[in-house]
C-alpha positions in Angstrom: 4.4 90.9 -24.5 2.4 88.6 -26.8 5.6 86.7 -27.5 6.1 86.0 -23.8 2.5 85.0 -23.4 2.8 82.6 -26.2 5.9 81.1 -24.6 4.3 80.8 -21.2 3.9 77.0 -21.2 7.4 76.4 -22.6 9.0 78.7 -20.0 7.1 77.1 -17.1 8.1 73.6 -18.5 11.8 74.7 -18.4 11.5 76.1 -14.8 9.5 73.1 -13.5 12.1 70.7 -15.0 14.8 72.3 -12.9 13.0 71.7 -9.5 13.5 68.0 -8.8 17.0 66.6 -8.7 16.0 63.5 -10.8 15.5 64.2 -14.5 12.8 61.5 -14.7 10.8 63.3 -12.0 11.7 66.7 -13.6 10.2 65.7 -17.0 7.0 64.4 -15.4 6.6 67.6 -13.3 7.5 69.8 -16.2 4.9 68.0 -18.4 2.2 68.4 -15.8 3.0 72.0 -15.4 3.0 72.6 -19.1 -0.4 71.0 -19.5 -1.8 73.2 -16.7 -0.1 76.3 -18.2 -1.5 75.6 -21.6 -5.0 75.2 -20.2 -4.6 78.5 -18.3 -3.2 80.3 -21.4 -6.1 79.1 -23.6 -8.8 79.9 -21.0 -7.3 83.4 -20.4 -7.1 84.2 -24.1 -10.8 83.0 -24.5 -12.0 85.1 -21.6 -10.1 88.2 -22.7 -10.8 88.1 -26.5 -13.7 85.7 -26.8 -11.8 83.7 -29.4 -9.1 81.0 -29.4 -5.8 81.2 -31.2 -4.8 78.3 -33.4 -1.3 78.0 -31.9 -2.7 77.8 -28.4 -5.2 75.1 -29.4 -2.6 73.1 -31.3 -0.2 73.3 -28.3 -3.0 72.3 -25.8 -4.2 69.4 -27.8 -0.7 68.0 -28.4 0.2 68.5 -24.7 -3.0 66.8 -23.6 -2.3 63.8 -25.9 1.5 63.5 -25.8 1.9 65.0 -22.3 -1.0 62.8 -21.1 0.7 59.7 -22.5 4.0 60.8 -20.9 2.3 61.1 -17.5 0.2 57.9 -17.7 2.9 55.7 -19.1 5.8 57.5 -17.2 7.6 57.6 -20.5 9.3 60.9 -21.6 9.5 59.8 -25.3 6.0 61.1 -25.9 6.5 64.6 -24.7 9.8 64.8 -26.6 7.8 64.3 -29.8 5.6 67.4 -29.2 7.9 70.1 -30.7 8.3 67.9 -33.8 4.6 67.4 -34.1 4.0 71.2 -33.8 6.7 72.0 -36.3 5.5 69.4 -38.8 1.9 70.6 -38.6 3.1 74.1 -39.4 5.1 72.7 -42.3 2.0 71.0 -43.6 0.0 74.2 -43.2 2.5 76.2 -45.2 2.7 73.5 -47.9 -1.0 73.2 -48.0 -1.6 76.9 -48.3 0.1 76.7 -51.8 -2.7 74.6 -53.0 -5.7 75.9 -51.1 -6.8 79.4 -51.5 -5.6 82.2 -53.7 -2.6 83.2 -51.5 -0.2 81.2 -49.5 0.3 81.7 -45.7 3.3 84.0 -45.9 1.5 86.2 -48.3 -1.6 86.4 -46.2 0.4 87.3 -43.2 2.7 89.9 -44.8 1.1 91.4 -47.9 -0.3 94.4 -46.0 3.2 95.4 -45.2 5.1 94.5 -48.3 4.5 94.0 -52.0 6.4 91.1 -53.6 6.2 89.2 -56.9 4.3 85.9 -56.8 7.5 83.9 -57.2 9.0 85.5 -54.1 5.9 84.7 -52.0 6.2 81.1 -53.1 9.9 80.9 -52.2 9.2 82.5 -48.8 6.4 80.1 -48.1 8.4 77.1 -49.2 11.3 78.2 -47.1 9.1 78.3 -44.0 7.8 74.8 -44.7 11.3 73.5 -45.1 12.4 75.3 -41.9 9.6 73.7 -39.9 10.5 70.2 -41.2 14.2 70.7 -40.3 13.2 72.0 -36.9 11.2 68.9 -36.3 14.1 66.7 -37.3 16.5 68.7 -35.1 14.2 68.3 -32.2 14.1 64.5 -32.7 17.9 64.3 -33.1 18.5 66.2 -29.8 15.7 64.4 -28.0 16.9 60.9 -28.8 20.7 61.4 -28.9 21.3 63.5 -25.9 20.4 63.6 -22.2 17.0 64.9 -21.3 18.6 67.9 -19.6 20.2 68.8 -23.0 16.9 68.4 -24.8 15.0 70.6 -22.3 17.6 73.4 -22.8 17.5 72.9 -26.6 13.7 73.0 -26.6 13.7 76.5 -25.1 16.9 78.1 -26.2 17.9 76.1 -29.3 14.6 76.0 -31.1 13.8 79.6 -30.2 17.3 80.7 -31.2 17.1 79.0 -34.6 13.7 80.6 -35.2 15.0 84.0 -34.4 18.0 83.5 -36.8 15.6 82.3 -39.5 13.3 85.3 -39.0 16.3 87.6 -39.4 17.4 85.7 -42.6 13.8 86.1 -43.9 13.9 89.8 -43.2 17.1 90.3 -45.2 15.6 88.3 -48.0 12.5 90.4 -47.9 14.5 93.6 -47.9 16.2 92.5 -51.1 12.9 92.0 -52.9 10.8 94.8 -51.4 10.0 97.8 -53.5 11.3 101.2 -52.3 7.7 102.3 -51.3 7.6 99.3 -48.9 10.8 100.2 -47.2 9.8 103.9 -46.9 6.5 103.0 -45.3 
């Protein structure tokens, strides 16, 4: 359920884009809807948990800046940069976590569930950083080499599909390196 809640602005962006017949009007409507959805998502999470999630805040700020520029300047190029900006910020966070703190991001997220050698944690963390860099590049490639309709579909289905495939690949990699006690639970 949290997964769907986190995708709320993206799903509404996709739906709103489909409403007008003109892709230019669709991207503007979808951008406005995504900004509103992100504001609602962030407010709802705050009222329910009395804390904000980093992902929601990053999305909201980037939507306000890049989505706002899209709406004010009537130029879809700005909103097309948003997925790349998010992915590259994540890549920086994963890379930076190698140098700040005692544990990298992947280790902090997964160490309660699995015990791995330090070199494996480093490889996993680096692979996530590279993955996010490549996702940002893929977004830019589709955004600026294909029709807007294709990019909107890629934004929801392509990026999500690639992420699911990468998570499965990571799970297989983890299974190869996990100790028998980790697997048995």
